[in-house]
C-alpha beads as a LAMMPS data file, in Angstrom:
LAMMPS data file: protein, C-alpha beads

102 atoms
101 bonds

1 atom types
1 bond types

-500.0 500.0 xlo xhi
-500.0 500.0 ylo yhi
-500.0 500.0 zlo zhi

Masses

1 110.0

Atoms # bond

1 1 1 460.868 377.611 40.633
2 1 1 458.820 376.529 43.707
3 1 1 458.357 379.003 46.527
4 1 1 460.095 378.140 49.736
5 1 1 458.309 377.733 53.033
6 1 1 460.162 380.768 54.379
7 1 1 458.845 383.165 51.728
8 1 1 455.350 381.766 52.168
9 1 1 455.609 382.240 55.930
10 1 1 456.768 385.831 55.436
11 1 1 453.772 386.584 53.223
12 1 1 451.383 385.062 55.772
13 1 1 453.016 387.035 58.590
14 1 1 452.759 390.248 56.567
15 1 1 449.068 389.649 55.913
16 1 1 448.296 388.910 59.558
17 1 1 450.324 391.978 60.569
18 1 1 448.223 394.129 58.252
19 1 1 445.036 392.677 59.716
20 1 1 446.290 393.295 63.237
21 1 1 447.191 396.901 62.373
22 1 1 443.700 397.452 60.978
23 1 1 442.127 396.456 64.298
24 1 1 444.483 398.449 66.530
25 1 1 445.539 402.037 66.989
26 1 1 444.219 404.699 64.639
27 1 1 442.516 402.194 62.360
28 1 1 440.535 400.475 65.126
29 1 1 436.853 401.387 64.735
30 1 1 435.545 403.422 67.666
31 1 1 431.962 404.327 68.527
32 1 1 431.208 408.070 68.345
33 1 1 429.095 409.627 71.115
34 1 1 425.606 410.868 70.308
35 1 1 426.873 414.466 69.965
36 1 1 429.662 413.468 67.579
37 1 1 427.408 411.040 65.687
38 1 1 425.300 413.980 64.499
39 1 1 428.354 415.122 62.511
40 1 1 430.185 411.917 61.529
41 1 1 427.466 409.254 61.637
42 1 1 426.524 406.691 64.258
43 1 1 428.442 403.649 62.976
44 1 1 431.852 402.765 64.463
45 1 1 434.648 404.398 62.441
46 1 1 438.438 404.555 62.621
47 1 1 439.745 407.734 64.242
48 1 1 441.239 408.780 60.904
49 1 1 437.815 408.691 59.247
50 1 1 436.234 410.606 62.140
51 1 1 438.877 413.315 61.694
52 1 1 438.242 413.492 57.934
53 1 1 434.492 413.802 58.380
54 1 1 434.835 416.374 61.152
55 1 1 437.110 418.560 59.018
56 1 1 434.759 418.183 56.058
57 1 1 431.934 419.454 58.291
58 1 1 434.057 422.374 59.522
59 1 1 434.980 423.376 55.978
60 1 1 431.475 422.875 54.534
61 1 1 430.000 425.111 57.229
62 1 1 432.871 427.625 57.058
63 1 1 433.677 427.338 60.743
64 1 1 437.389 428.129 60.396
65 1 1 438.311 431.681 61.333
66 1 1 439.030 433.692 58.186
67 1 1 442.048 435.516 59.669
68 1 1 443.497 432.818 61.924
69 1 1 442.884 429.421 60.286
70 1 1 443.959 427.645 63.496
71 1 1 440.733 428.712 65.220
72 1 1 437.465 426.829 64.850
73 1 1 434.152 428.550 65.605
74 1 1 431.456 426.269 67.000
75 1 1 427.980 426.249 65.547
76 1 1 425.022 424.757 67.453
77 1 1 425.820 421.238 66.183
78 1 1 429.558 421.337 66.925
79 1 1 429.377 423.100 70.293
80 1 1 428.430 419.978 72.341
81 1 1 431.477 418.163 70.909
82 1 1 433.697 421.099 71.884
83 1 1 432.538 421.051 75.488
84 1 1 430.259 424.046 75.048
85 1 1 433.124 426.340 74.021
86 1 1 432.251 428.873 71.305
87 1 1 435.775 428.708 69.807
88 1 1 438.753 426.326 70.045
89 1 1 442.131 425.973 68.379
90 1 1 442.691 423.079 65.999
91 1 1 445.169 421.698 68.548
92 1 1 442.450 421.479 71.228
93 1 1 440.088 419.866 68.739
94 1 1 441.720 416.404 68.825
95 1 1 441.681 416.331 72.632
96 1 1 438.032 417.343 72.813
97 1 1 436.959 414.883 70.117
98 1 1 438.800 412.028 71.840
99 1 1 436.392 412.425 74.755
100 1 1 433.528 411.582 72.378
101 1 1 434.725 408.173 71.160
102 1 1 434.513 404.822 72.948

Bonds

1 1 1 2
2 1 2 3
3 1 3 4
4 1 4 5
5 1 5 6
6 1 6 7
7 1 7 8
8 1 8 9
9 1 9 10
10 1 10 11
11 1 11 12
12 1 12 13
13 1 13 14
14 1 14 15
15 1 15 16
16 1 16 17
17 1 17 18
18 1 18 19
19 1 19 20
20 1 20 21
21 1 21 22
22 1 22 23
23 1 23 24
24 1 24 25
25 1 25 26
26 1 26 27
27 1 27 28
28 1 28 29
29 1 29 30
30 1 30 31
31 1 31 32
32 1 32 33
33 1 33 34
34 1 34 35
35 1 35 36
36 1 36 37
37 1 37 38
38 1 38 39
39 1 39 40
40 1 40 41
41 1 41 42
42 1 42 43
43 1 43 44
44 1 44 45
45 1 45 46
46 1 46 47
47 1 47 48
48 1 48 49
49 1 49 50
50 1 50 51
51 1 51 52
52 1 52 53
53 1 53 54
54 1 54 55
55 1 55 56
56 1 56 57
57 1 57 58
58 1 58 59
59 1 59 60
60 1 60 61
61 1 61 62
62 1 62 63
63 1 63 64
64 1 64 65
65 1 65 66
66 1 66 67
67 1 67 68
68 1 68 69
69 1 69 70
70 1 70 71
71 1 71 72
72 1 72 73
73 1 73 74
74 1 74 75
75 1 75 76
76 1 76 77
77 1 77 78
78 1 78 79
79 1 79 80
80 1 80 81
81 1 81 82
82 1 82 83
83 1 83 84
84 1 84 85
85 1 85 86
86 1 86 87
87 1 87 88
88 1 88 89
89 1 89 90
90 1 90 91
91 1 91 92
92 1 92 93
93 1 93 94
94 1 94 95
95 1 95 96
96 1 96 97
97 1 97 98
98 1 98 99
99 1 99 100
100 1 100 101
101 1 101 102
């Protein structure tokens, strides 16, 4: 049975929609600042990947507070990203990191 033009058009629209979504919003690659690049790398990355790499760094260096897991302690590498603060909550983290992407 031959495919109709409508189903073909829907498939094309779905593909272009997926491409558009990959270049917008959370999936749009952003350039990390020099301070953030030390942790996540200097190449443009989607915000989701920056978040993954940042949390991997925090966990690898055991920067989460042992008693209150919502608190992040800054080491010398992370402190410039956190605006010089020695400790922030995980809720402040996203706001502070957003200042380091272009």
